[in-house]
N, C-alpha and C positions, 0 to 999 in steps of 0.2 A: 302489879301483875307479876306472875312468875313465867319465865320463858324457858322452854326446853329447846336448846339449839343443837342441831345435828350437823356434823361436818363429814363430807365424803370426798374420796379421791378415786378417779377412774383408773382402771388397770392399763398398762402400757398398750395393750392391743385394742382398747376401746376408743372409737372415734369420738371426738369432743361433742359433736352435735347429737349423735346417738345416745351418748351418756346423759346429756342434758334432758332429753325427752324421757329416758328411763328414770332419772332422778326426780323429775317433776311428778311422775306417776307414783313413785315411792312416797314422796312427801304427801301427795294428795290422798293417799290411802287413809290418813288419819281422819278425814271427814266422814268416813264410814262408821265411826264410833257413834253410839246412840246418844240422844240428847241427855245432858247432864254429865256426860263422859267426854264427848267431843270437845276439842280445844275451842276456846272462844274465837280464836283467829289462827289461820295457818298461812304461812308465806314461804315461797321458794325463792332462793337467791342464786342467780347464775353469774359466776365471776366473768369479768370481761378482760381477757388477756391482752387485748389491743390497747388497754390503758396502762397496765402494769407489767406486761411482758408475759411470756409463755410459762414461766416457772411459778405459777400461782400455787399457794400452799394447799388450797382445797379446790376441787372442781365443782362442788355443790354444797349449798348450805340450806337447811330447812329449819324453820322456826315455828314453834307452837306456843300459844299464850294460854295461861290458866288463871282463874280468879283467885285461887288460894291453894294451900298444900293438899287439902282433901280432894279438890278437883283434879290436881295432878296425879294423886295416888290412884283415884278411880281410873284415870286414863292408862296409867302404867299397868294396872291389873288387867285392864281390857287388852292391852297389847300382848301380854303374856299368854292369853288364852285365845286370841283371835287369829294369830298368825300374821297380822298386818305389819308387824315390825320388819319382816323380811330378814335377809342375812345381815350380819354386822357390816357396816360400811365406813365407820370412822368414829372418832370421839364424840361424846355428847356432853354438853355443859348445861346444868340447870341453874338459872340465875334469877335474881330479883332485878326488875327493870326500874331504872331511875331516869327521869327526863329533865335534865338541868335547863334545857332550852328548847323552845318550839313545841310545847304541848298543844297549843291551838292548831298549829299547822298539822301535827300528827293526827289529831282528832278528825280534821277535814280529810286527810289522806286516807284514813281507815274507812271513813264514810263513803268516799268516792271509789275506793278499790283501785283496780288496775295496776299499772307498773310505775315505779319510780326508780331513781338511781341512788346509790349510797356508797360511801367510803367506809370500810370497816378496818378496825385495828384489833389484832389479837395479841395478847402480851402475857408474859410470865414475869412474876415479881422478882425483885432483887433477893438474893439468898439470905440476907440478914433480916428480912421483914417477915413477920407472921402474916397470915391471910387477913386478919383484922387490921393490923397496922397498915398493910398495903391499901386496903379498901378506903381507909380514912384519908390517907395521903393522896390517893388517886382522885377522890372527890375534889380536893383542893387544887389538883393539877389540871382540871378540866379547862379546855380552851387554850392551853399553853404547851409549847414544846421547847426542847433545848436544841438550838441550831448547832450544826456541826462546828466545833471549835469555839463555841460561845461559852462564857462563864456562868450564864444564868438563863433560865427559861424565858421565852418571849411569847407574847400573845399572838395567836393565829390571826391574820388579817381578816377584816370583815368580809372581803370579797370571796373568801374561800371557806367561810365558816358554815355554809349550808343553811338550810331552812329549819333544821331540827337536829339536836344532838342527844344521843341516848347512851347511857352507861348501863352495862349488864354486869352485876356483881354476883359471882358464883355463890350459891348457898352453902352453908357449912356441911361437911361430910363427916360421917362417923369413922370412916377409915379411908386412907388413900387421898389423892389430890386430883383435881380436875386437870384436863389438858391445858387449860388457860386460866389465868387469874383475873383477866380482864377481857371483855369483848365490848367494843364501842361501835356506834353507828352514826354517821353524819349523812343526812338526807339532802337530796337535790331533786328539783323538778325535771331537770333535763341533763343530757349528757355533757353539755358544754360546761355547766357548773362543776360537775364531777371531774372533768378533764382538767379544769383550772386548779382544783385542789390537789389532784395527783401531781401535777407539774410543780406546784409550790413545794410539796413535800419532797419531791425528787431534787429540787434545787437547794433545799435547806437542810435536808437530812440525808446527805450522801451516805450510802451504805446502810441506811435504815436507822431506826432509833435504838440506841444501845442502853446499857445500864450505867452510863457515866453520871447520871443525875441521881443515882441512889434509889431509884424507884423501879425501873424496868430492867430485868436481866436480858430480855430478848423480846422483840416484837415483829409482827408481820402485818403488811397492809394488803387489803383486797378491795378492788373496785368491782361493784356488782350491780346487776339489774334485779330488782325485787318485784315479784308478782304476788298479789293477794289471791289465794285460791279458796279461801273460806273466811268469812261468809260471802255469799254472792254480792256483786256490786250493788251498792245502795241499800243494803239490809243490815249494816253493822249494828245499828241500835237495836233492831229486833232480835238479833242473835247474840248479843253481847255476852249473855250468860248461858248460852246453849251448850 
């Protein structure tokens, strides 16, 4: 699957709750696209500053799924003519989705709809790596981090690994670069599991994950609540290719 991931930040004068409502409406506008153009799935993610602090890098994240490049292209053409895109709100990353762990859990999650919790990481690659080199090394890096002061990467404990792990690899561009070279998602059924993971990373990666492992130049973490807003609950199979 291809994912179109939108990031947004509220203006200083916008109240957090009011922004969250407006952002959900903005993301939900994509479901007005006609059949064959409409994303196969649409989700809105609301960061939880009570988990990671008030200085969250983004105040809203929207994700749209597409079956192939032609599906994405039809949607982008519709956006240009429909006015549904709205004003620019932040960077967009178009990526290929990879699910190294938890595919069955995710399938059940999409079928049931509703809300879940997830820990996201956004990263920029080390300067000496090409996008292709970084992507290959990142695949092998899955499930491991370099603890602060440690000489080698260590496996993330089972208790904070979550129910599913997703890597989103940005697709090649003809010019320029994406805002991020990596976007990952670790899913949890409840807030307690998310909180335990956030705390483990806080304890073991003081100051955040840096580029001292030769892979990441910079990274940021976001704890979020994810809500499926298309397709309607319990109709994921019916609308999979809508």
